[in-house]
All heavy atoms as TSV, in Angstrom:
chain	resi	resn	atom	element	x	y	z
A	1	MET	N	N	1.332	31.168	-0.282
A	1	MET	CA	C	0.536	30.168	0.383
A	1	MET	C	C	0.604	28.861	-0.395
A	1	MET	O	O	0.569	28.850	-1.616
A	1	MET	CB	C	-0.914	30.642	0.489
A	1	MET	CG	C	-1.747	29.708	1.333
A	1	MET	SD	S	-3.316	30.462	1.836
A	1	MET	CE	C	-4.359	29.951	0.525
A	2	TYR	N	N	0.726	27.743	0.273
A	2	TYR	CA	C	0.806	26.419	-0.323
A	2	TYR	C	C	-0.593	25.862	-0.561
A	2	TYR	O	O	-1.438	25.895	0.307
A	2	TYR	CB	C	1.588	25.486	0.600
A	2	TYR	CG	C	1.728	24.092	0.081
A	2	TYR	CD1	C	2.636	23.781	-0.918
A	2	TYR	CD2	C	0.933	23.069	0.578
A	2	TYR	CE1	C	2.756	22.499	-1.396
A	2	TYR	CE2	C	1.039	21.776	0.107
A	2	TYR	CZ	C	1.959	21.511	-0.878
A	2	TYR	OH	O	2.061	20.224	-1.354
A	3	LYS	N	N	-0.834	25.376	-1.770
A	3	LYS	CA	C	-2.130	24.791	-2.102
A	3	LYS	C	C	-1.968	23.284	-2.288
A	3	LYS	O	O	-1.141	22.841	-3.078
A	3	LYS	CB	C	-2.691	25.400	-3.385
A	3	LYS	CG	C	-4.033	24.838	-3.761
A	3	LYS	CD	C	-4.520	25.409	-5.063
A	3	LYS	CE	C	-5.800	24.715	-5.461
A	3	LYS	NZ	N	-6.158	24.978	-6.840
A	4	CYS	N	N	-2.725	22.497	-1.558
A	4	CYS	CA	C	-2.695	21.042	-1.657
A	4	CYS	C	C	-3.964	20.581	-2.360
A	4	CYS	O	O	-5.062	20.869	-1.913
A	4	CYS	CB	C	-2.609	20.425	-0.271
A	4	CYS	SG	S	-2.541	18.627	-0.292
A	5	ASP	N	N	-3.814	19.861	-3.486
A	5	ASP	CA	C	-4.989	19.426	-4.221
A	5	ASP	C	C	-5.311	17.937	-4.005
A	5	ASP	O	O	-6.170	17.398	-4.661
A	5	ASP	CB	C	-4.842	19.720	-5.706
A	5	ASP	CG	C	-3.673	18.984	-6.333
A	5	ASP	OD1	O	-2.891	18.361	-5.590
A	5	ASP	OD2	O	-3.544	19.036	-7.557
A	6	HIS	N	N	-4.603	17.301	-3.115
A	6	HIS	CA	C	-4.891	15.900	-2.800
A	6	HIS	C	C	-4.529	15.608	-1.343
A	6	HIS	O	O	-3.751	16.320	-0.743
A	6	HIS	CB	C	-4.152	14.961	-3.751
A	6	HIS	CG	C	-2.660	15.079	-3.655
A	6	HIS	ND1	N	-1.963	16.051	-4.312
A	6	HIS	CD2	C	-1.751	14.370	-2.961
A	6	HIS	CE1	C	-0.677	15.914	-4.039
A	6	HIS	NE2	N	-0.523	14.917	-3.219
A	7	LEU	N	N	-5.097	14.558	-0.822
A	7	LEU	CA	C	-4.882	14.193	0.574
A	7	LEU	C	C	-4.822	12.674	0.674
A	7	LEU	O	O	-5.687	11.984	0.151
A	7	LEU	CB	C	-6.030	14.715	1.438
A	7	LEU	CG	C	-6.081	14.247	2.889
A	7	LEU	CD1	C	-4.922	14.827	3.665
A	7	LEU	CD2	C	-7.398	14.658	3.517
A	8	MET	N	N	-3.779	12.147	1.317
A	8	MET	CA	C	-3.693	10.722	1.539
A	8	MET	C	C	-4.543	10.379	2.750
A	8	MET	O	O	-4.344	10.933	3.827
A	8	MET	CB	C	-2.245	10.309	1.775
A	8	MET	CG	C	-2.077	8.830	1.990
A	8	MET	SD	S	-0.366	8.297	2.137
A	8	MET	CE	C	0.321	9.458	3.248
A	9	CYS	N	N	-5.530	9.509	2.556
A	9	CYS	CA	C	-6.437	9.141	3.652
A	9	CYS	C	C	-5.909	7.961	4.451
A	9	CYS	O	O	-6.069	7.900	5.649
A	9	CYS	CB	C	-7.810	8.772	3.100
A	9	CYS	SG	S	-8.595	10.094	2.194
A	10	GLN	N	N	-5.301	6.999	3.771
A	10	GLN	CA	C	-4.893	5.780	4.448
A	10	GLN	C	C	-3.737	5.152	3.675
A	10	GLN	O	O	-3.735	5.131	2.454
A	10	GLN	CB	C	-6.063	4.814	4.489
A	10	GLN	CG	C	-5.718	3.448	5.012
A	10	GLN	CD	C	-6.873	2.479	4.824
A	10	GLN	OE1	O	-7.464	2.427	3.765
A	10	GLN	NE2	N	-7.186	1.742	5.841
A	11	LEU	N	N	-2.758	4.665	4.386
A	11	LEU	CA	C	-1.661	3.916	3.790
A	11	LEU	C	C	-1.253	2.867	4.806
A	11	LEU	O	O	-0.881	3.197	5.923
A	11	LEU	CB	C	-0.478	4.826	3.453
A	11	LEU	CG	C	0.763	4.159	2.903
A	11	LEU	CD1	C	0.469	3.497	1.559
A	11	LEU	CD2	C	1.873	5.177	2.737
A	12	LYS	N	N	-1.368	1.603	4.441
A	12	LYS	CA	C	-0.944	0.564	5.358
A	12	LYS	C	C	-0.362	-0.611	4.583
A	12	LYS	O	O	-0.709	-0.837	3.426
A	12	LYS	CB	C	-2.092	0.095	6.254
A	12	LYS	CG	C	-3.230	-0.586	5.559
A	12	LYS	CD	C	-4.297	-1.002	6.560
A	12	LYS	CE	C	-5.447	-1.686	5.881
A	12	LYS	NZ	N	-6.437	-2.143	6.842
A	13	ALA	N	N	0.527	-1.328	5.217
A	13	ALA	CA	C	1.159	-2.494	4.614
A	13	ALA	C	C	1.388	-3.542	5.683
A	13	ALA	O	O	1.518	-3.215	6.857
A	13	ALA	CB	C	2.483	-2.113	3.959
A	14	ARG	N	N	1.433	-4.802	5.256
A	14	ARG	CA	C	1.644	-5.891	6.194
A	14	ARG	C	C	2.667	-6.837	5.591
A	14	ARG	O	O	2.477	-7.336	4.489
A	14	ARG	CB	C	0.321	-6.625	6.427
A	14	ARG	CG	C	0.404	-7.815	7.332
A	14	ARG	CD	C	-0.965	-8.396	7.579
A	14	ARG	NE	N	-1.641	-8.723	6.356
A	14	ARG	CZ	C	-1.996	-9.951	5.990
A	14	ARG	NH1	N	-1.753	-10.962	6.782
A	14	ARG	NH2	N	-2.604	-10.170	4.853
A	15	VAL	N	N	3.745	-7.079	6.292
A	15	VAL	CA	C	4.776	-8.012	5.835
A	15	VAL	C	C	4.520	-9.356	6.498
A	15	VAL	O	O	4.415	-9.436	7.724
A	15	VAL	CB	C	6.196	-7.511	6.176
A	15	VAL	CG1	C	7.230	-8.535	5.779
A	15	VAL	CG2	C	6.460	-6.174	5.503
A	16	THR	N	N	4.395	-10.415	5.684
A	16	THR	CA	C	4.093	-11.733	6.235
A	16	THR	C	C	5.331	-12.619	6.341
A	16	THR	O	O	5.421	-13.438	7.233
A	16	THR	CB	C	3.021	-12.442	5.392
A	16	THR	OG1	O	3.461	-12.500	4.036
A	16	THR	CG2	C	1.706	-11.699	5.464
A	17	SER	N	N	6.281	-12.496	5.426
A	17	SER	CA	C	7.558	-13.201	5.514
A	17	SER	C	C	8.530	-12.587	4.524
A	17	SER	O	O	8.120	-11.955	3.559
A	17	SER	CB	C	7.383	-14.695	5.220
A	17	SER	OG	O	7.041	-14.885	3.859
A	18	LEU	N	N	9.799	-12.776	4.773
A	18	LEU	CA	C	10.808	-12.174	3.923
A	18	LEU	C	C	11.960	-13.151	3.742
A	18	LEU	O	O	12.534	-13.613	4.714
A	18	LEU	CB	C	11.302	-10.869	4.570
A	18	LEU	CG	C	12.241	-10.008	3.769
A	18	LEU	CD1	C	11.581	-9.575	2.470
A	18	LEU	CD2	C	12.636	-8.795	4.575
A	19	GLY	N	N	12.258	-13.490	2.492
A	19	GLY	CA	C	13.371	-14.391	2.187
A	19	GLY	C	C	14.597	-13.598	1.794
A	19	GLY	O	O	14.503	-12.462	1.343
A	20	HIS	N	N	15.758	-14.204	1.950
A	20	HIS	CA	C	17.006	-13.552	1.592
A	20	HIS	C	C	17.394	-13.945	0.185
A	20	HIS	O	O	17.382	-15.113	-0.178
A	20	HIS	CB	C	18.114	-13.943	2.579
A	20	HIS	CG	C	17.825	-13.487	3.967
A	20	HIS	ND1	N	17.980	-12.188	4.353
A	20	HIS	CD2	C	17.360	-14.148	5.052
A	20	HIS	CE1	C	17.649	-12.067	5.623
A	20	HIS	NE2	N	17.262	-13.249	6.073
A	21	GLN	N	N	17.710	-12.938	-0.637
A	21	GLN	CA	C	18.174	-13.106	-2.013
A	21	GLN	C	C	17.162	-13.827	-2.904
A	21	GLN	O	O	17.534	-14.484	-3.865
A	21	GLN	CB	C	19.531	-13.824	-2.029
A	21	GLN	CG	C	20.606	-13.031	-1.343
A	21	GLN	CD	C	21.947	-13.704	-1.444
A	21	GLN	OE1	O	22.093	-14.772	-2.010
A	21	GLN	NE2	N	22.955	-13.059	-0.895
A	22	ASP	N	N	15.901	-13.747	-2.589
A	22	ASP	CA	C	14.855	-14.304	-3.450
A	22	ASP	C	C	14.406	-13.250	-4.456
A	22	ASP	O	O	14.396	-12.064	-4.156
A	22	ASP	CB	C	13.631	-14.738	-2.635
A	22	ASP	CG	C	13.885	-15.967	-1.790
A	22	ASP	OD1	O	14.801	-16.743	-2.134
A	22	ASP	OD2	O	13.180	-16.139	-0.789
A	23	GLU	N	N	14.042	-13.713	-5.654
A	23	GLU	CA	C	13.436	-12.797	-6.619
A	23	GLU	C	C	11.986	-12.607	-6.221
A	23	GLU	O	O	11.332	-13.532	-5.755
A	23	GLU	CB	C	13.514	-13.362	-8.030
A	23	GLU	CG	C	14.888	-13.315	-8.643
A	23	GLU	CD	C	14.856	-13.685	-10.117
A	23	GLU	OE1	O	14.051	-13.088	-10.862
A	23	GLU	OE2	O	15.632	-14.569	-10.489
A	24	ILE	N	N	11.482	-11.384	-6.430
A	24	ILE	CA	C	10.088	-11.111	-6.082
A	24	ILE	C	C	9.332	-10.599	-7.303
A	24	ILE	O	O	9.912	-10.023	-8.216
A	24	ILE	CB	C	9.951	-10.103	-4.923
A	24	ILE	CG1	C	10.604	-8.762	-5.296
A	24	ILE	CG2	C	10.518	-10.645	-3.643
A	24	ILE	CD1	C	10.307	-7.657	-4.315
A	25	GLU	N	N	8.020	-10.821	-7.288
A	25	GLU	CA	C	7.096	-10.248	-8.259
A	25	GLU	C	C	6.276	-9.204	-7.526
A	25	GLU	O	O	5.910	-9.411	-6.367
A	25	GLU	CB	C	6.135	-11.297	-8.807
A	25	GLU	CG	C	6.734	-12.319	-9.706
A	25	GLU	CD	C	5.683	-13.301	-10.205
A	25	GLU	OE1	O	4.825	-13.718	-9.412
A	25	GLU	OE2	O	5.744	-13.628	-11.384
A	26	ILE	N	N	5.953	-8.137	-8.208
A	26	ILE	CA	C	5.125	-7.090	-7.610
A	26	ILE	C	C	3.907	-6.901	-8.502
A	26	ILE	O	O	4.030	-6.664	-9.694
A	26	ILE	CB	C	5.899	-5.763	-7.491
A	26	ILE	CG1	C	7.171	-5.968	-6.680
A	26	ILE	CG2	C	5.010	-4.689	-6.886
A	26	ILE	CD1	C	8.113	-4.787	-6.715
A	27	GLU	N	N	2.718	-7.023	-7.890
A	27	GLU	CA	C	1.468	-6.821	-8.631
A	27	GLU	C	C	0.690	-5.685	-7.980
A	27	GLU	O	O	0.446	-5.700	-6.780
A	27	GLU	CB	C	0.611	-8.087	-8.610
A	27	GLU	CG	C	-0.687	-7.930	-9.355
A	27	GLU	CD	C	-1.549	-9.181	-9.330
A	27	GLU	OE1	O	-1.143	-10.186	-8.715
A	27	GLU	OE2	O	-2.623	-9.135	-9.917
A	28	THR	N	N	0.326	-4.691	-8.781
A	28	THR	CA	C	-0.462	-3.581	-8.283
A	28	THR	C	C	-1.791	-3.531	-9.031
A	28	THR	O	O	-1.871	-3.915	-10.182
A	28	THR	CB	C	0.268	-2.233	-8.477
A	28	THR	OG1	O	0.509	-2.016	-9.871
A	28	THR	CG2	C	1.570	-2.201	-7.730
A	29	LYS	N	N	-2.817	-3.069	-8.336
A	29	LYS	CA	C	-4.140	-2.956	-8.932
A	29	LYS	C	C	-4.795	-1.660	-8.474
A	29	LYS	O	O	-4.688	-1.285	-7.313
A	29	LYS	CB	C	-5.054	-4.107	-8.480
A	29	LYS	CG	C	-4.628	-5.458	-8.957
A	29	LYS	CD	C	-5.592	-6.517	-8.454
A	29	LYS	CE	C	-5.135	-7.900	-8.839
A	29	LYS	NZ	N	-6.032	-8.920	-8.305
A	30	ALA	N	N	-5.467	-0.993	-9.397
A	30	ALA	CA	C	-6.338	0.123	-9.050
A	30	ALA	C	C	-7.699	-0.494	-8.774
A	30	ALA	O	O	-8.382	-0.941	-9.680
A	30	ALA	CB	C	-6.418	1.134	-10.176
A	31	LEU	N	N	-8.078	-0.589	-7.514
A	31	LEU	CA	C	-9.324	-1.241	-7.135
A	31	LEU	C	C	-10.538	-0.380	-7.427
A	31	LEU	O	O	-11.601	-0.883	-7.770
A	31	LEU	CB	C	-9.288	-1.604	-5.644
A	31	LEU	CG	C	-8.134	-2.507	-5.220
A	31	LEU	CD1	C	-8.168	-2.710	-3.712
A	31	LEU	CD2	C	-8.206	-3.850	-5.935
A	32	ARG	N	N	-10.362	0.933	-7.266
A	32	ARG	CA	C	-11.472	1.857	-7.518
A	32	ARG	C	C	-10.896	3.234	-7.820
A	32	ARG	O	O	-10.024	3.717	-7.110
A	32	ARG	CB	C	-12.386	1.927	-6.303
A	32	ARG	CG	C	-13.570	2.831	-6.500
A	32	ARG	CD	C	-14.467	2.845	-5.284
A	32	ARG	NE	N	-15.574	3.735	-5.551
A	32	ARG	CZ	C	-16.833	3.347	-5.583
A	32	ARG	NH1	N	-17.143	2.111	-5.336
A	32	ARG	NH2	N	-17.783	4.207	-5.846
A	33	VAL	N	N	-11.403	3.864	-8.865
A	33	VAL	CA	C	-10.984	5.214	-9.206
A	33	VAL	C	C	-12.239	6.022	-9.482
A	33	VAL	O	O	-13.007	5.702	-10.383
A	33	VAL	CB	C	-10.066	5.243	-10.446
A	33	VAL	CG1	C	-9.675	6.669	-10.784
A	33	VAL	CG2	C	-8.834	4.379	-10.223
A	34	GLY	N	N	-12.464	7.007	-8.659
A	34	GLY	CA	C	-13.615	7.888	-8.821
A	34	GLY	C	C	-13.172	9.314	-9.019
A	34	GLY	O	O	-11.990	9.594	-9.221
A	35	LYS	N	N	-14.121	10.239	-8.956
A	35	LYS	CA	C	-13.799	11.649	-9.138
A	35	LYS	C	C	-13.019	12.212	-7.953
A	35	LYS	O	O	-12.218	13.122	-8.118
A	35	LYS	CB	C	-15.079	12.453	-9.330
A	35	LYS	CG	C	-15.755	12.182	-10.643
A	35	LYS	CD	C	-16.991	13.022	-10.803
A	35	LYS	CE	C	-17.666	12.703	-12.127
A	35	LYS	NZ	N	-18.878	13.503	-12.327
A	36	ALA	N	N	-13.254	11.691	-6.764
A	36	ALA	CA	C	-12.617	12.246	-5.572
A	36	ALA	C	C	-11.766	11.242	-4.795
A	36	ALA	O	O	-10.909	11.641	-4.027
A	36	ALA	CB	C	-13.677	12.825	-4.633
A	37	VAL	N	N	-11.986	9.943	-4.974
A	37	VAL	CA	C	-11.269	8.933	-4.196
A	37	VAL	C	C	-10.749	7.837	-5.113
A	37	VAL	O	O	-11.433	7.403	-6.032
A	37	VAL	CB	C	-12.183	8.315	-3.113
A	37	VAL	CG1	C	-11.483	7.210	-2.356
A	37	VAL	CG2	C	-12.660	9.382	-2.136
A	38	ALA	N	N	-9.520	7.372	-4.832
A	38	ALA	CA	C	-8.940	6.231	-5.542
A	38	ALA	C	C	-8.396	5.250	-4.502
A	38	ALA	O	O	-7.902	5.651	-3.454
A	38	ALA	CB	C	-7.821	6.688	-6.461
A	39	VAL	N	N	-8.513	3.958	-4.802
A	39	VAL	CA	C	-8.019	2.914	-3.913
A	39	VAL	C	C	-7.144	1.973	-4.743
A	39	VAL	O	O	-7.546	1.520	-5.816
A	39	VAL	CB	C	-9.179	2.112	-3.272
A	39	VAL	CG1	C	-8.647	1.038	-2.357
A	39	VAL	CG2	C	-10.128	3.036	-2.530
A	40	ALA	N	N	-5.944	1.698	-4.236
A	40	ALA	CA	C	-5.005	0.805	-4.922
A	40	ALA	C	C	-4.486	-0.240	-3.957
A	40	ALA	O	O	-4.474	-0.037	-2.746
A	40	ALA	CB	C	-3.838	1.607	-5.484
A	41	SER	N	N	-4.059	-1.387	-4.510
A	41	SER	CA	C	-3.458	-2.431	-3.686
A	41	SER	C	C	-2.166	-2.908	-4.352
A	41	SER	O	O	-1.966	-2.744	-5.545
A	41	SER	CB	C	-4.418	-3.615	-3.504
A	41	SER	OG	O	-4.569	-4.301	-4.717
A	42	VAL	N	N	-1.300	-3.511	-3.531
A	42	VAL	CA	C	-0.046	-4.074	-4.032
A	42	VAL	C	C	0.237	-5.381	-3.292
A	42	VAL	O	O	-0.091	-5.514	-2.113
A	42	VAL	CB	C	1.140	-3.079	-3.869
A	42	VAL	CG1	C	1.392	-2.765	-2.407
A	42	VAL	CG2	C	2.396	-3.610	-4.525
A	43	GLU	N	N	0.763	-6.362	-4.011
A	43	GLU	CA	C	1.214	-7.620	-3.412
A	43	GLU	C	C	2.632	-7.919	-3.890
A	43	GLU	O	O	2.922	-7.781	-5.075
A	43	GLU	CB	C	0.311	-8.787	-3.812
A	43	GLU	CG	C	-0.967	-8.857	-3.059
A	43	GLU	CD	C	-1.718	-10.164	-3.296
A	43	GLU	OE1	O	-1.338	-10.948	-4.186
A	43	GLU	OE2	O	-2.674	-10.383	-2.563
A	44	PHE	N	N	3.486	-8.297	-2.950
A	44	PHE	CA	C	4.838	-8.745	-3.254
A	44	PHE	C	C	4.851	-10.250	-3.055
A	44	PHE	O	O	4.470	-10.739	-1.997
A	44	PHE	CB	C	5.847	-8.094	-2.298
A	44	PHE	CG	C	5.983	-6.602	-2.489
A	44	PHE	CD1	C	5.050	-5.731	-1.950
A	44	PHE	CD2	C	7.046	-6.081	-3.202
A	44	PHE	CE1	C	5.170	-4.374	-2.102
A	44	PHE	CE2	C	7.179	-4.710	-3.362
A	44	PHE	CZ	C	6.238	-3.857	-2.819
A	45	ARG	N	N	5.284	-10.993	-4.082
A	45	ARG	CA	C	5.331	-12.453	-3.994
A	45	ARG	C	C	6.729	-12.976	-4.272
A	45	ARG	O	O	7.465	-12.411	-5.081
A	45	ARG	CB	C	4.400	-13.066	-5.047
A	45	ARG	CG	C	2.952	-12.911	-4.761
A	45	ARG	CD	C	2.128	-13.774	-5.734
A	45	ARG	NE	N	0.793	-13.259	-5.796
A	45	ARG	CZ	C	0.358	-12.345	-6.652
A	45	ARG	NH1	N	1.165	-11.865	-7.561
A	45	ARG	NH2	N	-0.880	-11.931	-6.610
A	46	ASN	N	N	7.058	-14.095	-3.622
A	46	ASN	CA	C	8.268	-14.831	-3.950
A	46	ASN	C	C	8.054	-15.408	-5.348
A	46	ASN	O	O	7.100	-16.134	-5.585
A	46	ASN	CB	C	8.489	-15.947	-2.924
A	46	ASN	CG	C	9.755	-16.720	-3.182
A	46	ASN	OD1	O	10.006	-17.181	-4.287
A	46	ASN	ND2	N	10.553	-16.877	-2.146
A	47	LYS	N	N	8.925	-15.052	-6.277
A	47	LYS	CA	C	8.737	-15.471	-7.675
A	47	LYS	C	C	8.790	-16.989	-7.842
A	47	LYS	O	O	8.054	-17.566	-8.632
A	47	LYS	CB	C	9.797	-14.809	-8.565
A	47	LYS	CG	C	9.539	-14.971	-10.034
A	47	LYS	CD	C	10.491	-14.126	-10.852
A	47	LYS	CE	C	10.145	-14.264	-12.327
A	47	LYS	NZ	N	10.955	-13.368	-13.144
A	48	LYS	N	N	9.614	-17.664	-7.054
A	48	LYS	CA	C	9.779	-19.109	-7.181
A	48	LYS	C	C	8.589	-19.872	-6.593
A	48	LYS	O	O	8.089	-20.819	-7.210
A	48	LYS	CB	C	11.076	-19.537	-6.485
A	48	LYS	CG	C	11.435	-20.984	-6.673
A	48	LYS	CD	C	12.787	-21.274	-6.034
A	48	LYS	CE	C	13.163	-22.721	-6.239
A	48	LYS	NZ	N	14.465	-23.020	-5.631
A	49	THR	N	N	8.115	-19.467	-5.430
A	49	THR	CA	C	7.061	-20.215	-4.735
A	49	THR	C	C	5.664	-19.633	-4.930
A	49	THR	O	O	4.672	-20.320	-4.701
A	49	THR	CB	C	7.339	-20.261	-3.223
A	49	THR	OG1	O	7.255	-18.936	-2.695
A	49	THR	CG2	C	8.697	-20.875	-2.918
A	50	GLY	N	N	5.591	-18.354	-5.313
A	50	GLY	CA	C	4.285	-17.694	-5.441
A	50	GLY	C	C	3.706	-17.237	-4.115
A	50	GLY	O	O	2.620	-16.680	-4.058
A	51	LYS	N	N	4.431	-17.462	-3.012
A	51	LYS	CA	C	3.952	-17.086	-1.687
A	51	LYS	C	C	3.975	-15.570	-1.511
A	51	LYS	O	O	4.950	-14.891	-1.845
A	51	LYS	CB	C	4.837	-17.729	-0.621
A	51	LYS	CG	C	4.416	-17.431	0.791
A	51	LYS	CD	C	5.322	-18.130	1.786
A	51	LYS	CE	C	4.897	-17.762	3.203
A	51	LYS	NZ	N	5.788	-18.370	4.177
A	52	VAL	N	N	2.874	-15.010	-0.995
A	52	VAL	CA	C	2.779	-13.573	-0.728
A	52	VAL	C	C	3.668	-13.247	0.471
A	52	VAL	O	O	3.533	-13.845	1.533
A	52	VAL	CB	C	1.316	-13.163	-0.449
A	52	VAL	CG1	C	1.243	-11.701	-0.048
A	52	VAL	CG2	C	0.439	-13.433	-1.673
A	53	ILE	N	N	4.600	-12.285	0.275
A	53	ILE	CA	C	5.495	-11.909	1.379
A	53	ILE	C	C	5.148	-10.537	1.940
A	53	ILE	O	O	5.559	-10.209	3.047
A	53	ILE	CB	C	6.973	-11.959	0.953
A	53	ILE	CG1	C	7.231	-11.070	-0.260
A	53	ILE	CG2	C	7.411	-13.373	0.687
A	53	ILE	CD1	C	8.694	-10.956	-0.654
A	54	ALA	N	N	4.394	-9.725	1.193
A	54	ALA	CA	C	3.960	-8.419	1.708
A	54	ALA	C	C	2.733	-7.965	0.930
A	54	ALA	O	O	2.578	-8.298	-0.236
A	54	ALA	CB	C	5.067	-7.391	1.591
A	55	GLN	N	N	1.874	-7.220	1.614
A	55	GLN	CA	C	0.677	-6.665	1.001
A	55	GLN	C	C	0.551	-5.214	1.428
A	55	GLN	O	O	0.970	-4.848	2.519
A	55	GLN	CB	C	-0.586	-7.391	1.477
A	55	GLN	CG	C	-0.663	-8.832	1.070
A	55	GLN	CD	C	-1.892	-9.494	1.671
A	55	GLN	OE1	O	-2.195	-9.293	2.839
A	55	GLN	NE2	N	-2.575	-10.273	0.869
A	56	GLY	N	N	-0.040	-4.410	0.573
A	56	GLY	CA	C	-0.269	-3.016	0.923
A	56	GLY	C	C	-1.550	-2.510	0.281
A	56	GLY	O	O	-2.052	-3.083	-0.676
A	57	ARG	N	N	-2.051	-1.421	0.821
A	57	ARG	CA	C	-3.287	-0.817	0.323
A	57	ARG	C	C	-3.178	0.690	0.538
A	57	ARG	O	O	-2.649	1.144	1.550
A	57	ARG	CB	C	-4.470	-1.383	1.078
A	57	ARG	CG	C	-5.802	-1.015	0.514
A	57	ARG	CD	C	-6.879	-1.781	1.244
A	57	ARG	NE	N	-8.153	-1.432	0.711
A	57	ARG	CZ	C	-8.947	-2.278	0.077
A	57	ARG	NH1	N	-8.594	-3.523	-0.065
A	57	ARG	NH2	N	-10.100	-1.880	-0.380
A	58	HIS	N	N	-3.684	1.440	-0.427
A	58	HIS	CA	C	-3.573	2.896	-0.360
A	58	HIS	C	C	-4.901	3.515	-0.795
A	58	HIS	O	O	-5.460	3.147	-1.812
A	58	HIS	CB	C	-2.453	3.361	-1.290
A	58	HIS	CG	C	-2.250	4.839	-1.330
A	58	HIS	ND1	N	-1.820	5.562	-0.237
A	58	HIS	CD2	C	-2.400	5.739	-2.317
A	58	HIS	CE1	C	-1.712	6.833	-0.584
A	58	HIS	NE2	N	-2.072	6.969	-1.837
A	59	THR	N	N	-5.401	4.458	0.000
A	59	THR	CA	C	-6.607	5.214	-0.329
A	59	THR	C	C	-6.203	6.679	-0.445
A	59	THR	O	O	-5.527	7.209	0.428
A	59	THR	CB	C	-7.675	5.062	0.775
A	59	THR	OG1	O	-7.950	3.684	0.958
A	59	THR	CG2	C	-8.951	5.789	0.396
A	60	LYS	N	N	-6.605	7.308	-1.526
A	60	LYS	CA	C	-6.222	8.693	-1.749
A	60	LYS	C	C	-7.456	9.528	-2.078
A	60	LYS	O	O	-8.307	9.118	-2.841
A	60	LYS	CB	C	-5.233	8.783	-2.904
A	60	LYS	CG	C	-4.635	10.141	-3.078
A	60	LYS	CD	C	-3.340	10.034	-3.820
A	60	LYS	CE	C	-2.651	11.364	-3.776
A	60	LYS	NZ	N	-1.241	11.281	-3.662
A	61	TYR	N	N	-7.529	10.708	-1.460
A	61	TYR	CA	C	-8.618	11.653	-1.708
A	61	TYR	C	C	-8.087	12.799	-2.549
A	61	TYR	O	O	-7.052	13.385	-2.248
A	61	TYR	CB	C	-9.156	12.198	-0.382
A	61	TYR	CG	C	-10.123	13.338	-0.558
A	61	TYR	CD1	C	-11.413	13.107	-1.009
A	61	TYR	CD2	C	-9.728	14.636	-0.288
A	61	TYR	CE1	C	-12.293	14.159	-1.191
A	61	TYR	CE2	C	-10.608	15.695	-0.460
A	61	TYR	CZ	C	-11.885	15.451	-0.925
A	61	TYR	OH	O	-12.755	16.481	-1.101
A	62	PHE	N	N	-8.753	13.109	-3.641
A	62	PHE	CA	C	-8.414	14.226	-4.503
A	62	PHE	C	C	-9.428	15.334	-4.257
A	62	PHE	O	O	-10.617	15.146	-4.511
A	62	PHE	CB	C	-8.454	13.836	-5.980
A	62	PHE	CG	C	-7.536	12.705	-6.308
A	62	PHE	CD1	C	-8.019	11.408	-6.383
A	62	PHE	CD2	C	-6.191	12.933	-6.551
A	62	PHE	CE1	C	-7.175	10.366	-6.703
A	62	PHE	CE2	C	-5.352	11.893	-6.861
A	62	PHE	CZ	C	-5.837	10.608	-6.941
A	63	ALA	N	N	-8.971	16.465	-3.787
A	63	ALA	CA	C	-9.873	17.586	-3.530
A	63	ALA	C	C	-10.473	18.058	-4.850
A	63	ALA	O	O	-9.769	18.235	-5.829
A	63	ALA	CB	C	-9.131	18.718	-2.849
A	64	VAL	N	N	-11.759	18.223	-4.870
A	64	VAL	CA	C	-12.456	18.699	-6.057
A	64	VAL	C	C	-12.423	20.219	-6.024
A	64	VAL	O	O	-12.886	20.836	-5.068
A	64	VAL	CB	C	-13.906	18.184	-6.078
A	64	VAL	CG1	C	-14.619	18.673	-7.315
A	64	VAL	CG2	C	-13.936	16.656	-5.997
A	65	SER	N	N	-11.839	20.819	-7.068
A	65	SER	CA	C	-11.747	22.268	-7.068
A	65	SER	C	C	-13.093	22.904	-7.426
A	65	SER	O	O	-13.844	22.381	-8.238
A	65	SER	CB	C	-10.685	22.733	-8.069
A	65	SER	OG	O	-11.029	22.312	-9.368
A	66	SER	N	N	-13.355	24.010	-6.797
A	66	SER	CA	C	-14.602	24.728	-7.022
A	66	SER	C	C	-14.551	25.440	-8.362
A	66	SER	O	O	-13.519	25.967	-8.767
A	66	SER	CB	C	-14.803	25.750	-5.904
A	66	SER	OG	O	-15.929	26.533	-6.190
A	67	LYS	N	N	-15.654	25.491	-9.060
A	67	LYS	CA	C	-15.718	26.168	-10.353
A	67	LYS	C	C	-16.313	27.563	-10.210
A	67	LYS	O	O	-16.744	28.158	-11.187
A	67	LYS	CB	C	-16.545	25.334	-11.318
A	67	LYS	CG	C	-15.951	23.964	-11.499
A	67	LYS	CD	C	-16.213	23.407	-12.838
A	67	LYS	CE	C	-15.639	22.017	-12.866
A	67	LYS	NZ	N	-15.107	21.601	-14.056
A	68	LEU	N	N	-16.344	28.068	-8.984
A	68	LEU	CA	C	-16.886	29.420	-8.762
A	68	LEU	C	C	-15.891	30.481	-9.139
A	68	LEU	O	O	-14.750	30.399	-9.011
A	68	LEU	CB	C	-17.286	29.580	-7.291
A	68	LEU	CG	C	-18.436	28.702	-6.835
A	68	LEU	CD1	C	-18.684	28.913	-5.346
A	68	LEU	CD2	C	-19.708	29.002	-7.603
């Protein structure tokens, strides 16, 4: 039997613009980390202009194992 100890609740991303052959910067942040839920975000920026070209957000649920 397969045991899953985590569950992805939400994953979404939005692309706002995309340049060809541009260098990009990627910034990720853990917005919230708890015992059962974690939330993270990511932004992709054009390194030269600083303009955000994509954004993403991820919510993850970690099943709490029973101590019985």
